[in-house]
N, C-alpha and C positions, 0 to 999 in steps of 0.2 A: 504494500500500500504506500502511495506517495505521501510526502509530508503534508501537502495541502489537503489531500483526502482525509488524512488522519485528523488534521486540525478541524476541518468542517464537520467530521463525525462527532468529535468531542464537543464542539460548539453547539451542534444541533441538540445533543443530549442536555447541555447546560441550559439552553433556552426553552426546553420543553417540547421540541419537535419529536415526532415519532417517525423515524426513518427506517424504511425497509429495503433490503437488497435482495432482489430476486435472481436466482440462477437456475439454469436447466438441471444441474446436478451438483452434488457436493457432499461434504461430510459435516454433520452437525457439530457445533461447538458447545460444549457443556461447561457449567460453572466448575471452578476448582473445588473439589469436595472438602478441602481443608481450609478454604477461605470463608470468612464470616459474611453476613449480610451487610449491604451498604445502603444508605438512604439517599445517596447522591442522585439528583435528577427526579426526585419523587414529589417535588412541590412546584407550584406555579409561580410566576413572577420572580424567577431566580435572579433577574437583573438587580433586584433590590439589595442583593448581597455584594454587588460591585461598588466599592467605595468611591467617594467623590472628593475632589479637591486635591491639588498637588501636595500640599503639606501633609495631610492625613495619609495619603498613599505612599509618600516617601518614608513615613514612619511605620509603614505596614499596619496602620490603624492604631498603633500604640501611642497614646498621648493626644490623639486627635479629639478625644472626648472633653478636653479642658479648654481649648482655644475658642474664645468667643468669635462670632462671625457668621456669615451666611452659610458656610459649610458645616457649622456645628449643628444645624438643624438635622442633618443626616446622622452624624456620629453620636450626638447627645443633646437633646433639646434643652436640658438643664443648663448647658454652657452658655446659651444666648443671654441668660439673665445677667451675666457679667459684663455685657457690652454697654456702651454709652453712646447715645445719639443714633443717627441714621447710618445704615450700612447697606451696600449693594455689592454684588459680585457674581462671577460665573466661572465655570471651568469647562474644558474640553478634553476628552480622553480619546486617544487613537488606540483602539483595542486590538491586540493580537496581530501585530506586524502589518502585513499587506492585505488583510482580508476586508478592508474598507468598512469596518464596523465602528460607528461613531457613537459617543455618549456625551451628551450635553447636560449641564446642570446650571441653574441660575437661582438666585434668591435675593430677598431684600428684608431689612429689619428696621423697625421704628419703635421709639419709646411709646408705651401705652399702659395707662392705669398703674403706674408704679413699677412696671416691668418692661418686657420687650416682646413685641408682636412680630412674627416673621411669616413670610410666604416663600415657597420654593417650587421649583418645577424641574423635571428631569425627563430626558427622552433618549432612548437607545434605538438605533436603526441598523439593520443587518446589511443594508445596501441591496443591490439587485441580486436575486437568486433565480436561476433558471427554473421555470415551472414545468413539471411533468404531470400528466394525468393518466387515467386508465386507458383512454383512447389514444393518447399520444405519449407513450412512455419515454420517448427520446426528446420530448419537448416540442414546442411550436404549435400548441393547441390554438386554433384560430378563434375559439370562443372565449377562453379564459386569458389568453395572452401569453407571451413568451416569458415574461418575468413577473416576479412578485417580490415584496419585501416584508420583513417582520419588524414590527415596531412595538416597543414597550415604553410606557411613560407613566408619570404620576405628577399630581399637583397637591401640595400640602399647605396647611396653616398651623402655626405653632405659637405657643406663649410660654415665656419663662420669667421667673421672678425670684429675687433674693429673699429667702425666708429669714436668715440671720446674716451676719457679716461673714460667715463661713459656709453656709448651706444655701445652695441654689437648686430650685426645682423647675422642671419644664415638661411639656407634653404637646402632642398635636395629633391631627388627623390627616390622612392622605387618601386620595382617590386614585386608583390604579387601573390602567387598561393595557392590554397587550394582545397581539395576534396579527393576522393579515387582514386585508380589506374584506375578505369573504367570511372570516370567522374571528370573532373577538371575545374576550372574557374581561369582566370587570370585578374589582375588589374594593373593599374599604378596610383601612388598617389604622391602628393607633400606635404611637410611639410615646415613650416616657423615659425620663432620665433625671439624674441628680449629680451634682458635684459637691464635694465636701473638703475644705481645707482643714487639716488636722491641727495646724500650728506647731507641729513637731518636725523639726529638721526639713521643712519644706515639702512634706508629704501631702499629696492630694489624692483623694479617692473619687471614683466615678462608677456609676452603675446605670445601665441602659437596657430597656426592653424594646424591641423593634418588631414591626410587622405582625402585630397581634390583631387579627381581624377575621374577615369572612372568607368563605370558599367561593368558587365560581366555576361555571361551565361555559364552554365555547358556544356561541350563537352566531348565526349568520347564514348567508346563502350557500356556503359550502357545507353547512350542517343540515339545512332544510332542503327538501326535495319534493317534487310532485310526481306520483306514479299514475300513468294512464291505465286504462282497462287492460291493454295488452301486456303490461308489466306485472299486473297483480296476479298472485298465484292462487290463493283460496281464501274466501270465496270471491270471485271476480265481481266488481261493482260496475255499474253503468255510468260512472263519473270518475273524474280525477280525484286522487287521494293525496292529501298533504301529509308528509311524514317528516320526521327529524331523526337523524342518526343519533344513537346513544353516545353521549360524551361523559367522561368521568369528572366528577367534581374534584377540583384541585384546591388544596389548602395553601396558605401563604408560608414562606420560609421564616417562621418566627425564630428570633435569636435573642440571646441574653449576653451582655458584655459587662465585664468587670475590669476596671483599669486602675493601676497604681502609678502615679507620677511622682518623681523625686527631683526637687531642685538640687542639683549636685553642687553648684558653686555660682558665685556672682551676685547673690542677693543676701540681705541681712539674715533671712531665715534659712538659708541653704544648709545642706548637710555639712559641707566644708566651709564654715563661716570664716569670713575675713580673707578668703582667697579670691583674688581678682575682684575686689570690692568696687562698688560704683556701677555695676552692670556693664562694664566695658566688655567683659567676657562672661557669658552665662552658658551653663550646660545642664540639660534636662535628660533624665533617663526614665523610660516608662515600660511597664509590662502590662500586656492586655490578654485577657482570657475570654474567648468567644465560644459559646455553646449554641449551636443552631440545631433545629430539629432534623435537618437534612444533611448533616455532616458530623464528623468527629470533632471533639474539643480541639480548638486551635489556639495556639499561643503565639503572641507577637511581641517583639522587642523593638524599641525605637530610641534613638539618641538624636538630640537636636542641640547644635552649638550656634550661638549668635555672637556677633561682634557689634557692640553698641546698639543692639536691637535694630540694626540696619541690614546686615548681611547674615544669612543663615545657611548652615550646612546640615543635612539630615541623612540618616541611614536607618534602615529597618529590616527586619526579617520575620516572616510569618512561617510557622511550622504547620503545614496543612494536616499532617497526621493521617492522611487518607491513602490507602493502598492504591497503587497505579497499575493498570493493565499493561504488561510489557511483552507478552508473547504467548505461544501455545506450547503445550507438552502433550505427548501421546502416550497412551497406555493400552496394553492388549487386554481386552475383555472378551473371553471366549473366542480368541483368534481374530477379533475385529478391532481395529484401532479406534479409540475414543480420544478426542481432543479436549483438553481442558484449558481454560484461561489461567494464566499465572499472574501473581501479584508481586509487586516490588514497591519500595518506597522512593520518593523523589530525592534527588541529590540536594546538597545544601544550597546551591544557587537558586533553586526553585523557590520563589517567594521572597527573594532578596530585592531590596529596593534602595534607592538613593535619590537625592535631589537637593535643591537649594532655593533660595529666594532673596529678594531685595524689598525692603520696606522704607519708603521715603515720605516725609511730610509734604502735604499739599492742601491748600485751602483750609488750613486748620485741622485737617484730618490726616489719616495715613493711606497711602497708596501702596499696595502689595502685589508683587509679581512672583509666582512660584512655579517650579518645574519639578517633575518626578519621573523616574524610570523604574519599572518593575519587571523583573525576570519571571516569565510564566512558563518556562520549560518548552515543551512541544508547541505551545501556543505562541511561542516567540515572546515579544515584549509588549509592554503597555507604556505609553507615554502620556503624561497629563500636564496641561497648562492651565494656570489659574490666575485670575485677576480679582482684586477686592479693593473697594474704597470705603473708608469709614473707620472701622474699629482698629 
């Protein structure tokens, strides 16, 4: 199998496509009898698990739960309570090398009722995919067209407020839709989060619950159909019959995140007090634990260095802890070969990320430009560009 075919197959599973490969003859591929079950690809709207913003992605998600700003609405709604004034921003992610998969995110924040009100929007597009149908398995169906595209998006509203000088709480609701023009599914989901400054050696804690909400089924012209009398089996009717294909209800990829951030140096409350005082040089270290219903427990580490809060360097590593399909093995059962899938774990480079940014004052506010690169193994790389004005 070519690299691009492998990438498209994995991506189709991730986005929830059901892809079938028909052959005239072949040998069945059975699960590895010694491998455990996996929940990957069992939920809808999996794009919600793709992080947003160059800063958060450069840190592999670790530490992103504390930074106020428009991207905080994704990582932890409680963090927006620490912001002051109006803020706007957006990010663009070029996913998986040359597959033309784009992910856009935008948001805005305003002070409201003693706290911060925010709205955000995100959209993922697969780009053009060649359409095949039962009548035209090689493509080129004159009725449905030669190409289609998969789109996933959400729009959300959030509110965060400081409960004490150390504790911030926040939450929000988002409306999600995904699918193709002929078949779409809708969801409603809730997010909630908090941040807490312990006051002990610069240690901060954060907890987040995301994508808690409804299930959904695909609806549309690709699911609905009309059978005339000649197609009806038993009993035939003297009229057209409207039917719908059975589609399975898909649940959202609910996840829970717990993060610990430590100010290592550069601030009065830092772990190493008195080192590089005056915030000329600051260093933060974060550990993030994420438990999702459709994946194994994932651990992330992130380190951020800043010079005068103007220039930033970041590095992160996510340990996906999910076995990877790497090949086939054969065993003789009654003289017949039986092929099994074999599992292996990803190398250290998979999930490694790095990036940087610049923050400069303008019009009494801050203007921030960030960049991140993420190594995704067989899926090649992810590159993210972000802009933010305000906080």
